[in-house]
C-alpha positions in Angstrom: 0.0 0.0 0.0 1.3 3.5 -0.9 2.5 5.5 2.2 0.5 8.6 1.2 2.7 10.9 3.2 1.4 14.5 3.2 3.6 17.2 1.7 4.4 18.9 5.0 5.9 15.7 6.4 7.8 14.9 3.2 11.6 14.9 2.9 12.8 14.2 -0.7 16.0 12.4 -1.6 17.1 12.8 -5.3 19.0 9.9 -6.6 20.1 8.1 -9.8 19.1 4.4 -10.0 22.6 3.3 -11.1 24.7 5.8 -9.3 23.0 5.1 -6.0 24.2 1.5 -5.6 26.7 0.6 -8.4 29.7 1.1 -6.0 28.1 -0.4 -2.9 30.3 -3.4 -2.1 27.8 -4.6 0.5 25.3 -5.5 -2.2 25.5 -8.6 -4.3 27.5 -7.7 -7.4 24.8 -8.8 -9.9 22.2 -6.2 -8.6 24.4 -3.2 -8.1 23.2 -0.2 -10.1 19.7 -1.7 -10.7 16.2 -1.4 -9.5 16.9 -4.6 -7.4 19.8 -2.8 -5.9 17.6 -0.1 -4.5 15.0 -2.7 -3.4 17.7 -4.5 -1.4 17.3 -4.3 2.4 20.8 -2.7 2.8 19.8 0.2 0.6 16.3 0.6 2.1 17.7 0.4 5.7 20.1 3.2 4.8 17.3 5.4 3.5 15.2 4.7 6.6 18.1 5.5 8.9 18.7 8.7 7.1 15.1 9.7 7.7 14.0 10.7 4.2 10.4 9.9 3.2 10.5 10.0 -0.6 13.0 8.8 -3.2 13.0 10.9 -6.3 14.5 8.9 -9.1 16.2 10.6 -12.1 14.7 9.5 -15.4 13.8 5.8 -15.7 11.8 6.1 -19.0 13.8 4.2 -21.6 16.2 6.7 -23.3 19.0 6.6 -25.9 22.5 7.9 -26.0 23.3 11.1 -27.9 25.4 10.5 -31.1 27.9 13.3 -30.2 28.6 11.6 -26.8 29.1 8.1 -28.1 31.6 9.5 -30.6 33.7 10.8 -27.6 33.4 7.6 -25.7 30.9 9.2 -23.3 27.2 8.4 -22.6 24.1 10.1 -21.5 24.2 9.2 -17.8 21.4 11.3 -16.4 18.8 10.0 -18.9 17.0 13.2 -19.9 16.6 11.8 -23.4 13.5 9.8 -23.3 12.0 7.8 -26.2 9.8 5.2 -24.4 7.3 6.9 -22.1 5.8 3.6 -20.9 9.0 1.5 -20.5 11.3 1.4 -17.5 14.9 1.5 -18.9 16.2 -2.1 -19.2 19.8 -1.0 -18.5 18.8 -0.7 -14.8 17.4 -4.2 -14.7 19.3 -7.1 -13.1 16.7 -9.7 -14.1 16.5 -9.3 -17.9 15.2 -7.0 -20.7 12.3 -9.0 -22.1 9.7 -7.6 -19.7 11.5 -8.6 -16.5 12.5 -5.0 -16.0 8.8 -4.1 -15.4 8.4 -6.7 -12.7 11.7 -5.6 -11.1 10.6 -2.0 -11.1 7.3 -2.9 -9.5 9.1 -5.0 -6.8 11.3 -2.0 -6.0 8.3 0.3 -5.6 6.7 -2.4 -3.4 9.7 -2.7 -1.1 10.1 1.0 -0.8 6.4 1.4 0.1 6.7 -1.4 2.7 9.4 0.7 4.3 7.2 3.8 4.3 9.1 5.5 1.4 7.3 7.1 -1.5 8.6 7.0 -5.1 8.7 10.1 -7.3 9.8 9.9 -10.9 11.6 12.6 -12.8 9.8 12.7 -16.1 10.8 14.3 -19.4 7.7 15.1 -21.5 9.2 18.4 -22.9 11.3 16.8 -25.7 12.3 13.4 -27.0 15.6 11.7 -28.0 15.0 12.4 -31.7 16.7 15.8 -31.6 16.5 18.5 -34.3 16.4 18.2 -38.1 19.8 16.4 -38.0 18.7 13.9 -35.4 17.5 10.3 -35.9 14.0 9.3 -36.9 13.0 6.7 -34.3 9.4 7.1 -33.6 7.4 10.3 -33.4 9.0 12.0 -36.4 8.0 9.1 -38.6 4.4 8.8 -37.1 3.4 12.5 -37.4 6.3 15.0 -37.3 4.0 18.0 -37.7 1.7 17.0 -34.8 4.2 15.7 -32.2 6.7 18.6 -32.5 6.7 22.3 -32.4 8.1 23.4 -35.8 9.1 26.8 -37.2 6.7 28.5 -39.7 8.3 26.9 -42.7 8.1 23.4 -41.1 11.8 22.7 -41.7 13.2 23.3 -38.3 12.2 22.5 -34.7 11.4 25.1 -32.0 13.8 24.4 -29.2 12.7 25.7 -25.7 14.6 22.8 -24.0 18.2 23.1 -25.3 18.0 19.5 -26.7 17.0 20.2 -30.3 13.2 19.8 -30.2 10.1 20.5 -28.1 7.0 18.2 -27.8 3.7 19.9 -28.8 1.9 19.7 -25.4 -1.2 21.6 -26.5 -2.0 19.1 -29.3 -4.7 16.5 -28.4 -2.7 13.5 -29.6 0.5 14.5 -27.7 -1.5 15.4 -24.7 -3.2 12.0 -24.6 0.2 10.3 -24.9 1.5 12.2 -21.9 -1.7 11.6 -19.8 -1.8 7.9 -20.7 1.9 7.6 -19.7 1.4 9.3 -16.4 -1.7 7.2 -15.6 0.2 4.1 -16.4 3.0 4.9 -14.0 0.5 5.6 -11.2 -2.0 2.8 -11.9 0.3 0.0 -13.0 3.7 0.9 -11.5 2.3 2.5 -8.4 4.5 5.5 -8.2 3.5 8.4 -5.9 4.3 11.4 -7.9 6.3 13.1 -10.6 8.8 15.9 -11.0 8.4 17.5 -14.5 11.6 18.4 -16.2 11.6 21.9 -17.7 7.9 22.2 -16.9 7.5 25.7 -18.3 7.8 24.1 -21.7 4.6 22.1 -21.1 2.8 25.3 -20.3 3.6 27.0 -23.5 0.7 27.8 -25.9 1.8 28.8 -29.4 4.8 30.6 -27.8 4.3 32.2 -24.4 4.0 30.3 -21.1 0.3 29.9 -20.1 -0.4 28.4 -16.7 -4.0 27.8 -17.7 -3.0 25.8 -20.7 -4.3 22.5 -21.9 -1.7 20.4 -20.1 -2.6 21.7 -16.6 -6.3 21.7 -17.3 -6.3 18.1 -18.2 -4.1 17.0 -15.3 -6.4 18.9 -12.8 -9.4 17.1 -14.2 -7.8 13.6 -14.2 -9.1 11.5 -11.2 -5.8 9.6 -11.0 -3.0 12.0 -11.9 -4.4 14.9 -9.8 -4.2 12.8 -6.7 -0.4 12.3 -6.7 2.5 14.6 -6.0 3.1 17.0 -8.9 6.4 18.9 -8.8 7.5 21.4 -11.5 11.0 22.4 -12.5 9.6 25.9 -13.2 11.8 27.1 -16.0 13.0 26.4 -19.6 15.4 28.2 -21.8 12.8 30.0 -23.9 11.8 33.7 -23.5 9.7 34.1 -20.3 10.5 30.6 -19.2 11.5 31.4 -15.7 8.3 30.8 -13.8 9.2 30.2 -10.2 6.1 30.9 -8.1 3.7 31.0 -11.0 2.4 27.4 -11.2 -1.2 26.7 -10.3 -2.5 25.5 -7.0 -2.0 21.7 -6.5 1.6 22.0 -7.9 4.8 22.2 -5.9 7.9 23.8 -7.5 11.7 23.4 -7.3 12.4 26.8 -5.6 15.4 28.1 -7.5 15.3 31.3 -5.5 15.7 29.4 -2.3 18.8 27.7 -3.7 20.3 31.0 -4.8 19.5 32.8 -1.6 20.9 30.2 0.8 24.1 30.0 -1.2 24.5 33.8 -1.3 23.7 34.3 2.4 26.2 31.8 3.6 29.0 33.0 1.4 28.6 36.4 2.9 26.8 38.5 0.2 25.4 41.8 1.4 21.7 42.7 1.7 20.5 39.1 2.1 18.7 39.2 5.4 15.3 40.1 4.1 15.3 37.5 1.4 16.8 34.9 3.7 13.9 35.4 6.1 11.4 35.0 3.3 13.0 31.8 2.1 13.2 30.4 5.7 9.5 31.2 6.2 8.4 29.2 3.1 8.7 31.9 0.4 5.3 33.6 1.0 6.3 36.2 -1.6 6.2 33.5 -4.2 3.3 31.3 -3.1 1.0 32.9 -0.6 -1.1 35.0 -3.0 -2.2 32.1 -5.1 -4.0 30.1 -2.3 -1.0 27.8 -2.1 0.6 26.7 1.1 4.3 26.7 2.2 4.6 23.1 0.9 4.4 24.5 -2.7 8.1 25.3 -2.2 10.5 22.4 -2.8 13.5 23.7 -1.1 17.0 22.8 -2.4 20.6 23.9 -2.0 21.9 21.5 -4.6 20.4 19.2 -7.3 21.7 16.6 -9.8 22.8 19.5 -12.1 25.4 21.9 -10.6 27.9 21.4 -7.8 27.5 18.9 -5.1 27.3 20.3 -1.5 31.0 19.5 -1.0 32.0 21.1 -4.2 29.9 24.2 -3.5 32.3 25.0 -0.6 35.5 23.7 -2.4 35.5 25.4 -5.8 35.1 28.9 -7.1 34.9 27.8 -10.7 33.5 24.8 -12.6 35.9 22.1 -13.8 34.1 20.3 -16.6 37.0 19.4 -18.9 36.1 15.7 -18.7 32.9 16.5 -20.6 34.8 17.1 -23.8 33.6 20.7 -24.4 36.6 22.6 -23.3 34.9 23.5 -20.0 32.3 25.6 -21.9 29.3 23.6 -20.7 27.6 24.0 -17.4 26.7 27.1 -15.3 29.3 29.7 -14.8 27.7 31.6 -11.9 27.5 29.0 -9.1 27.4 31.2 -6.0 30.1 29.0 -4.6 33.2 29.8 -2.5 36.4 27.7 -2.0 37.5 29.7 1.2 41.1 30.2 0.0 42.2 27.2 -2.1 40.6 25.8 -5.3 39.7 22.1 -4.8 41.1 19.6 -2.3 43.3 20.9 0.6 44.9 19.7 3.8 44.7 23.2 5.4 42.9 22.5 8.7 41.4 26.0 8.9 39.9 25.9 5.4 38.7 22.3 5.9 36.9 23.3 9.1 35.2 26.4 7.4 34.1 24.1 4.6 32.6 21.6 7.0 30.8 24.3 8.9 29.3 25.8 5.8 28.0 22.3 4.7 26.3 22.0 8.0 25.0 25.5 7.9 23.4 24.9 4.5 21.9 21.6 5.6 20.3 23.3 8.7 19.0 26.1 6.5 17.5 23.5 4.2 16.0 21.2 6.8 14.6 23.7 9.2 13.0 26.1 6.6 9.2 25.9 5.9 8.4 24.0 2.8 9.6 20.6 1.5 13.3 19.9 1.7 15.1 18.0 -1.0 18.5 16.4 -0.4 20.7 15.2 -3.2 22.0 11.6 -2.8 25.6 11.7 -1.6 25.6 15.2 -0.2 25.2 13.7 3.3 28.3 11.6 2.6 30.5 14.4 1.4 30.4 13.3 -2.2 32.5 15.3 -4.7 32.5 15.5 -8.5 35.9 17.1 -8.5 34.4 20.5 -9.5 32.3 19.1 -12.4 29.0 20.9 -12.3 27.4 19.3 -15.4 28.2 15.6 -15.0 25.3 14.5 -17.4 27.7 12.4 -19.5 29.9 10.9 -16.7 28.7 7.3 -16.2 31.7 6.6 -13.9 33.1 7.4 -10.5 32.6 11.2 -11.0 28.9 10.7 -10.6 28.5 7.4 -8.7 28.2 7.4 -4.9 31.4 6.3 -3.3 30.4 4.1 -0.3 34.0 3.5 0.8 34.8 7.2 1.2 32.1 8.4 3.6 32.2 11.5 5.8 30.6 9.8 8.8 30.6 13.0 10.9 28.5 14.8 8.1 26.3 11.8 7.8 25.5 11.7 11.5 24.9 15.5 11.5 22.5 15.1 8.6 20.5 12.4 10.4 20.3 14.6 13.5 19.0 17.7 11.7 16.5 15.6 9.7 15.3 14.1 13.0 14.9 17.5 14.5 12.7 18.5 11.6 10.6 15.3 11.7 9.9 15.4 15.5 9.0 19.1 15.8 5.9 20.2 14.0 7.0 23.9 14.2 9.3 23.1 11.2 6.6 21.4 9.2 3.7 23.9 9.2 0.8 23.3 6.9 -0.2 27.0 7.0 1.6 30.3 6.6 3.0 32.3 9.5 0.6 35.2 10.3 3.0 37.3 12.4 0.1 37.7 14.8 -0.1 37.2 18.6 -1.3 33.8 19.7 -4.4 34.1 22.0 -3.7 36.2 25.1 0.0 35.5 25.2 1.0 38.5 23.1 3.6 36.3 21.5 3.6 36.0 17.7 3.9 32.7 15.8 7.2 33.9 14.5 9.5 36.8 15.6 12.9 38.1 14.4 15.5 39.4 16.7 18.6 41.6 16.8 21.8 40.6 18.7 20.6 42.9 21.7 17.5 40.8 22.1 15.2 43.4 20.7 12.7 42.6 17.9 13.8 43.6 14.4 12.2 46.7 12.9 11.6 47.5 9.2 14.8 49.5 8.8 17.0 46.7 10.3 16.2 44.4 7.3 17.8 46.8 4.8 21.2 47.2 6.5 23.7 46.1 4.0 26.3 44.9 6.5 23.9 42.8 8.6 24.6 39.1 8.2 23.0 37.6 11.3 19.5 37.3 12.9 17.7 35.4 15.6 14.3 33.8 14.9 11.7 32.6 17.4 9.3 29.9 16.3 6.3 29.5 18.5 5.3 25.9 19.2 1.9 27.0 20.3 1.2 29.0 17.2 1.3 26.2 14.6 -2.3 26.7 13.6 -2.7 23.1 12.3 -4.7 20.0 13.1 -3.5 16.5 13.5 -4.9 13.6 11.5 -7.5 13.1 14.2 -8.4 16.7 14.4 -6.5 17.7 17.5 -4.7 21.1 17.7 -1.0 20.7 17.0 1.3 22.0 19.8 5.0 21.5 19.9 8.2 22.9 21.4 9.2 26.5 20.6 12.6 27.2 19.1 15.1 30.0 19.0 17.5 29.8 16.1 20.5 32.1 15.6 22.0 32.4 12.1 25.4 34.1 11.8 26.9 34.3 8.3 29.4 36.9 9.6 33.0 35.4 9.8 33.4 36.5 13.4 31.8 35.6 16.7 28.7 37.7 17.7 27.1 37.9 21.2 23.4 37.3 21.1 21.1 38.1 24.0 18.2 35.7 24.4 14.8 37.4 24.4 12.7 38.1 27.5 11.1 35.3 29.4 7.6 35.6 27.9 9.2 33.9 24.8 10.7 31.2 27.0 12.3 31.0 30.4 14.7 28.1 29.8 16.5 27.1 26.6 18.7 24.2 25.6 21.2 24.0 22.8 20.1 21.1 20.5 22.4 21.9 17.5 25.6 23.9 16.9 27.1 23.7 13.5 30.6 24.4 14.9 32.8 22.6 17.3 33.1 25.7 19.5 30.9 26.6 22.5 28.1 26.5 23.3 28.1 22.7 23.2 24.9 20.8 22.6 23.0 20.2 25.8 24.1 23.6 27.3 21.3 25.4 29.2 20.5 29.1 29.1 17.8 31.3 30.6 15.9 34.3 29.2 18.2 37.3 28.8 21.4 35.3 28.8 24.2 36.1 26.4 25.0 33.4 23.8 28.3 33.7 22.0 27.6 32.6 18.4 30.7 31.5 16.5 31.4 33.0 13.1 29.7 31.2 10.2 27.4 29.1 12.4 23.8 28.2 13.3 22.8 27.7 17.0 19.4 26.0 17.5 17.9 26.2 21.0 14.6 24.6 22.1 12.3 25.7 24.9 12.9 23.6 28.0 10.7 23.4 31.0 13.1 23.4 34.0 
């Protein structure tokens, strides 16, 4: 039976079927890198111990390799080159390729469901593997080229909103039916729990411009099967007007690219970030609140399969994609990364510690913000791609998870912060913060503080040099109901974020916010140690580049 985990309790783990297990020596050799490898108890027990609730798999629809990659001895590792929208790729099957892959995929889903883990598929309905006018004719071009693809006025060339050579014609009835039949098949027959739509803005395009009331969305909302599963948009494409973060209709969640950019900028010390950081931490109400959506419309991420890993984000100023065979011209140039003094690996203990702190800081920012956090497989292990930020063609150790080289300290920390999120409802709100007093207490559901213990005022948000803030989350102001209709009440928390490179003294707020506080998380190895107690009005010395998380404690 499907776990049916509500969005506000969801923690997504983005992984590649092969890359997840192909190097795991604890698994039988014949199932490494396959659906069966993910279904194995060793893999599932790892996912359960980590605390994630949903496994988002990169494309499993059957795909083909690009000609220009095979000529260079490379291959399309990521799989965003679909040709069979009803077929699980047989290359990920340990049991055979004559239909056995279907059973193996179903068994994987069944085992994950048994463990309480949902399965979300990354699907590519915006283009196919047939490429542009120079690409192969494999299927749709030969069936009805004019109907399946968006063509230029003269019909000779393909409209390319995806950067892959072609764009499927999502507002044509035949193409729309293909997409809907495929989605229904994966829900009804393969029992997946949701989809992440690659370059989803493309699917919203009418004749040219993006239209969120277009045929694709209308049909999905009316479908009794597809409308009931998780629907997640990658809310951009490469066409004009394609960046649509915050603009998808109710019922959809979105990869929040603004969350990713803001968290990276804040922790690398950019100026004038406090206001946006607070918005992202609160679930991005500026993007989603006006459309009758909830905080869970925001899929929060710091990294994804494309771009730097978390480790590389704090280890490289520049991309290093030479292995891709394009003279380092591919991939994003503006990564909002920082190496803290040396490009790439270093034995310098000071730089190494700063990097480790920054990884922990970003993980805390990700896991304790309102919305739905998404962790990329391997970030909790300290995985590196050696500075490659576009490893789409690297079906090798650059992309695969290295289970022999694990940062156990980072893994333990990741498990701890995930557990804090899961066991405290104040971090998993179903409704927006109101900024209003709760009953007669006079205390708001959320409050922001200066180092002197006073509430922040409007002018404080715009001070360029300010890089720290305290935030109070009221455990009695959650405004949600449990599954049996009871009011949700949890612990209150006081969190201090300090992106400044030096220590700052923070005075805890007055006792009406909480008389007794206990440190439950410190992203540095300096004081205050976890378990330390403070009372209202005490001074907390907050180390540079750190987060201190305190929970209300009844003495």
